[in-house]
C-alpha positions, 0 to 999 in steps of 0.5 A: 433547477430542473434537470431532464433526464430523458435523453440526458446521455445523448445530449452529452458533448465533448469540449474542443480541448486536447486529451488530458487530466482535467479536475476541479470542474466549476460551472459559471454563467456560460463558462467552465473553470477546471484545473489541468496540469496545475493550472487553473482555466476558463473555458468560454462556451461563446468563444469556445476557447480555454484561457489560463486564469492562474498557474500553480493552483492546487485547489480552488473555489468559486462564489455563487455568482462566479465572479471571484475565485478562492485559491491555493497556491502551495502555502498561499491563499488568495482571492482573484476575479473570475476572469482569464488573465494568467494572474501570477501566484500571489495575486490577491493574497490573503494575510494569515491573521484569520482567528476564531474563539473555540469553546472545546467543551461545546465542540466535544459534545457536538463531535460525539453526538456526530460520531454516534449519528454517522454509526447509526445511519451508514453502519452496514447492518440497519439493525446494528447487530441487534444492539440498542444504539440509542441506549449505547449512545446515552451511556456514553454521553454521560461521560462527555462532561467529564472529558478534559482533553481531546485524547479523552474523547478519542478514548470514549469514541473508541470505547463506544464504537468498539460496542459493534465488534466490527472490523474497520471501526476506527477512531482518529483524534484531530491534529496534535502540536507537532514535535520536531524530530531530529532524523538519523541517517542509516546505512542499511546495515547490521552493526557488530562490535568487534576488536574495539570497532564496529563492523558491517556484519551485514550490508542489506542488497538494495534496488538502488534505482527505487528511493525507497529501497536504495542501499547506501553502502552498495552503490556503484564504486564505493566497493564496501563489503560485509566485515569491513570496519567503521573508523569514523564519520565525518572525521569523528572517530567511532568506537565500540561502546559508542552509539554508532547511530549518534554519528549520523544524526541529521545526515538523511540525504546529505553526503557523509565521509566514512573512513573504511578499513578492512582491518580494526585499525586507523592505519590504511583506512580509506574514504567513501562518500555516501547518502544515508537513508531515512528508513531501512524498512524497505531494505529489510523487507527486500532482504527477507523476500529475497531469502525466501525466494532463494530457500524455495529455489534451492529446495526445489531445484529451481522449479518453484517460484515464490512471491510475497504479496505485502497488501492488497493495495498498490504496494501488493499489485507492485510486488505481485507484478514484479514477483509473478511475471519474473517467474513464469517458467517455474513449474509451481508457486508458493504465494506468501500473504503473511502480513498482508495489510489489506486495501482492495477486494483482491479478486484481481490476483486470484484471477491471474494465479488460476488461469488455465491452459487454453491453447499452445502455439507452435511456430516453425522456428523456436520454442512452443508458447502457451496461451495464456502466457502470463500464467503458472499451471503447475501446483500452488500453495498459500502461506497466511498468518494471524497478522494478515487481515482485511483484503488479506483475509479476502485473499486466501478465501478467494484462493480456497474458493478457486481450488488453487491449493491448500492454505498453510500457517495460522488463521488470519485476522478476521476482518471483512466488513469494510469501509469506503471513506466518510466525512471528517469531524468538526475538528478534523478527527474521524470515526470509520464506519464499517459500511459493507460485509461480504458473504458468500452466495453459495452458503449464505454465510458472512465471510471471515469477520471475527473468524478469519480464514482457517488454514488447511494445514496449520503450522506455527512459526515459534520464536524458538525456531524463527530465532535460529533462522527457521521458517516452519511455515515456508518449510511446510509449503515447500514440502508440499510443493516438492511432493506434488511435483513428484506425484504429478510431474508437469507434462510438456504438451506435444504438438499433433502431427502437422496436417497432410494434404490428400492428394486429389484423385483423378476420376 
């Protein structure tokens, strides 16, 4: 096949199909196969029509002559003719009897060599940090004959890539036998033993419209409050000294009947029906964030906002959007990126945080409004700690480069040689290859790798204070904001006098 690159862009035409999401494009003679909304279609260039081949298809492949299609529809695999017809799922189903013989030791040898080559060929530094990568490979390869289990090989690969002393160099083993687990339903509470029963010491508030943050005891109509006692679960008494979680085995998502009383006794108890959740992590995170918001608001008289950014991926973008735009009426902002798990390069956060006031609009009626509107123009500070890394290293680096305010806390992880995907190994395991390092064009130095971002104001959250409910890092950020608001109180812009037309003079 020869592709005429000259003028290729001008020869692109649109197919007569409605707007939509199209994927899995495969060509055949005069045909185009694609998946849209879970249905496999064939487009005929002669008739210029698209017709369904099969619904419910997640993936497919086509043979070189485009006469047969291997499809996956849920757990079903099958082979059908590559023609339209609306085949029902299950047509041409393959029976799951495919077997193969495996020589694990031969596979482990191949996997080792492939992992070594991936690092050799795609590591961001062609000089491999000055290491003799061949000698390193030879040294570790001598141990491969002693490998007796895939976990041994995983350990060996981990030791080899660790020689690079570079972040994001991960090793993952192949699939292990699945161990069946028994789910334990959770109520989103802290229990405490009192008066022979368990009492709800704390009920975590939730966002009950969000499945990951549903707090079972706060749903409408239940009227359960902190300090109430748990008397029984599904008719089985629960007493202090029992494991209260044992009563909730296998109850995730199921309706459970609780007997609740505001006194430590059976008499007068009432029944409520709840659906326990599988995890309380979302609730406990939400509680931590809201407690911090309240601390900041109370200490600053409502003048400073607070937003936590848990990562620089989808979750962090979501939390930033929810927290930042809900507090645009604040004079100042504390950005907390402690425990930031990384993700994307986070320049988009800093672009929003660094917006400058460009103009003010004055209407005849109502208040003036600022442009850009999605901004907080007052003082800012950022909180960091040693559990923030990757994108969590880049975020404070950009925050500092933009001159947005001081960085407070502890030095970050120090991992800014990133990854962008890669092939899996023979048995489904993987090694990641650090593929790009970030550096500063201003000083020509690599950013953060094996060093982290050092705070402007170092503050430790020591266990003795944290266990007492203190947060010295947050307290220091609040003190900085209070001082800045006192020294440089925000000024509300006043519009200039309205223009007055000069009277026309008659000569």
